[in-house]
C-alpha positions as CSV (number, residue, x, y, z in Angstrom):
1,M,-6.8,-4.1,13.0
2,T,-6.3,-0.4,13.7
3,Q,-8.0,2.5,12.2
4,L,-5.3,4.9,12.8
5,R,-6.9,8.3,12.3
6,P,-10.5,9.3,11.6
7,Q,-11.0,10.9,8.2
8,S,-10.9,14.7,8.0
9,D,-14.7,15.1,7.6
10,P,-16.5,12.4,9.7
11,G,-19.8,13.5,8.3
12,K,-18.8,12.4,4.8
13,P,-18.4,8.7,3.8
14,P,-14.7,7.8,3.2
15,K,-13.5,7.7,-0.4
16,A,-12.1,4.2,0.2
17,T,-10.4,2.0,2.7
18,L,-6.6,1.8,2.4
19,L,-4.3,-0.6,4.2
20,V,-0.8,0.8,5.1
21,V,1.7,-1.9,5.8
22,D,5.1,-1.1,7.4
23,D,7.0,-2.5,10.4
24,E,7.9,1.0,11.5
25,A,4.9,2.4,13.4
26,Q,6.0,6.0,12.6
27,N,5.7,5.3,8.9
28,V,2.3,3.8,9.3
29,S,1.1,6.7,11.4
30,L,2.4,9.3,9.0
31,M,0.8,7.6,5.9
32,A,-2.5,7.1,7.8
33,D,-2.5,10.8,8.7
34,V,-2.0,11.8,5.1
35,F,-4.7,9.5,3.8
36,A,-7.2,10.3,6.5
37,H,-6.8,14.0,5.9
38,A,-7.5,13.3,2.2
39,G,-10.8,11.6,3.1
40,Y,-9.8,7.9,3.2
41,R,-10.3,5.3,5.9
42,A,-6.7,4.3,6.7
43,L,-6.0,1.0,8.4
44,G,-2.5,0.0,9.6
45,A,-0.6,-3.2,9.8
46,G,2.9,-3.7,11.4
47,S,3.7,-7.1,9.9
48,G,3.1,-9.2,6.8
49,A,0.9,-11.6,8.7
50,E,-1.2,-8.8,10.2
51,A,-1.5,-7.3,6.7
52,L,-2.9,-10.5,5.2
53,E,-5.3,-10.9,8.1
54,I,-6.6,-7.4,7.8
55,A,-6.8,-7.6,4.0
56,R,-8.9,-10.8,4.2
57,A,-11.2,-9.2,6.8
58,E,-11.6,-5.7,5.4
59,K,-11.0,-6.1,1.6
60,P,-9.3,-2.7,1.3
61,A,-9.5,-0.8,-2.0
62,A,-5.7,-0.6,-2.2
63,I,-2.7,-1.6,-0.1
64,L,0.5,0.4,0.5
65,L,3.2,-2.1,1.2
66,D,6.8,-1.9,2.5
67,L,9.1,-4.6,1.3
68,I,11.6,-4.7,4.2
69,M,9.9,-6.3,7.2
70,P,11.1,-8.9,9.6
71,G,9.4,-12.3,9.3
72,M,7.3,-12.2,6.3
73,D,8.7,-9.5,3.9
74,G,6.7,-7.5,1.4
75,F,7.5,-9.9,-1.5
76,E,5.9,-12.8,0.4
77,V,2.9,-10.7,1.3
78,L,2.5,-9.8,-2.4
79,R,2.9,-13.5,-3.4
80,R,0.2,-14.5,-1.0
81,L,-2.1,-11.7,-2.0
82,R,-1.8,-12.7,-5.7
83,A,-2.5,-16.3,-4.8
84,D,-5.7,-15.5,-2.9
85,A,-8.8,-15.6,-5.1
86,E,-10.5,-12.8,-3.1
87,L,-7.5,-10.5,-2.9
88,R,-5.5,-11.1,-6.1
89,H,-6.8,-8.1,-7.9
90,T,-6.4,-5.7,-5.0
91,P,-4.1,-2.9,-6.2
92,V,-0.8,-2.8,-4.3
93,M,1.6,0.2,-4.2
94,V,5.0,-0.6,-2.9
95,I,6.8,2.0,-0.8
96,T,10.3,0.9,0.1
97,A,13.8,2.0,0.9
98,M,15.2,-1.3,-0.7
99,Q,17.3,-1.2,-3.8
100,V,15.8,-4.0,-5.7
101,D,17.7,-6.2,-8.1
102,E,16.6,-7.1,-11.6
103,A,14.6,-10.2,-10.6
104,Q,12.9,-8.4,-7.8
105,R,12.1,-5.5,-10.2
106,E,10.6,-7.9,-12.7
107,F,8.4,-9.5,-10.0
108,L,7.2,-6.0,-8.9
109,V,6.4,-4.9,-12.4
110,H,4.1,-7.9,-12.7
111,N,2.5,-7.9,-9.3
112,A,2.4,-4.3,-8.0
113,Q,0.8,-1.3,-9.6
114,S,3.5,1.2,-8.5
115,V,6.8,1.3,-6.8
116,F,7.8,4.4,-4.8
117,Q,11.3,4.8,-3.4
118,K,11.2,6.1,0.2
119,G,12.6,9.6,0.3
120,A,12.4,10.1,-3.5
121,F,8.8,11.2,-4.0
122,W,6.4,14.0,-2.9
123,I,3.4,13.0,-0.9
124,E,1.2,14.6,-3.5
125,D,2.6,12.1,-6.1
126,L,1.5,9.3,-3.8
127,L,-2.0,10.7,-3.3
128,N,-2.3,11.2,-7.0
129,E,-1.3,7.7,-7.7
130,V,-3.8,6.3,-5.2
131,E,-6.5,8.3,-6.9
132,R,-5.4,7.1,-10.3
133,I,-5.3,3.5,-9.3
134,L,-8.7,3.6,-7.6
135,A,-10.2,5.4,-10.6
136,T,-8.8,2.8,-13.1
137,G,-8.8,-0.3,-10.9
138,S,-5.2,-0.9,-11.6
139,G,-1.9,0.8,-12.4
140,G,-0.4,-1.4,-15.0
141,G,2.8,-2.1,-13.1
142,E,4.2,1.4,-13.4
143,S,7.0,2.4,-11.1
144,R,7.7,5.7,-9.4
145,G,10.6,7.3,-7.6
146,A,14.0,5.7,-8.2
147,H,12.6,2.9,-10.3
148,R,11.3,5.0,-13.2
């Protein structure tokens, strides 16, 4: 497990712990910087297996999950999260470059709180969605970006 960046004000308790999952370290680092600056504790995982291990150990308030990863992809991570009694209600926001088909879209509507298309959203939209999901405890399967 890696806490990628300290939060912006170390004297203040973090708003929540978030887990950022992407096989591209640059994406994880960028997202962790954004969330740490906004006052969150940001953890990073570079694979599906590592994400599940960290999620079980840390019980993050929300998970930001890429779909396209070698080995265990984001769909399988989401299936395993939803099958785990302790993690099934953890909000998951999918952030992907993948163009999903209708069956995949239907799966995401029922298992993820939001879907953001990489390159098709503002970082403020992502921060606002995290705030909304954490405030309500879920996001109702809404989609963002190209999947509106």
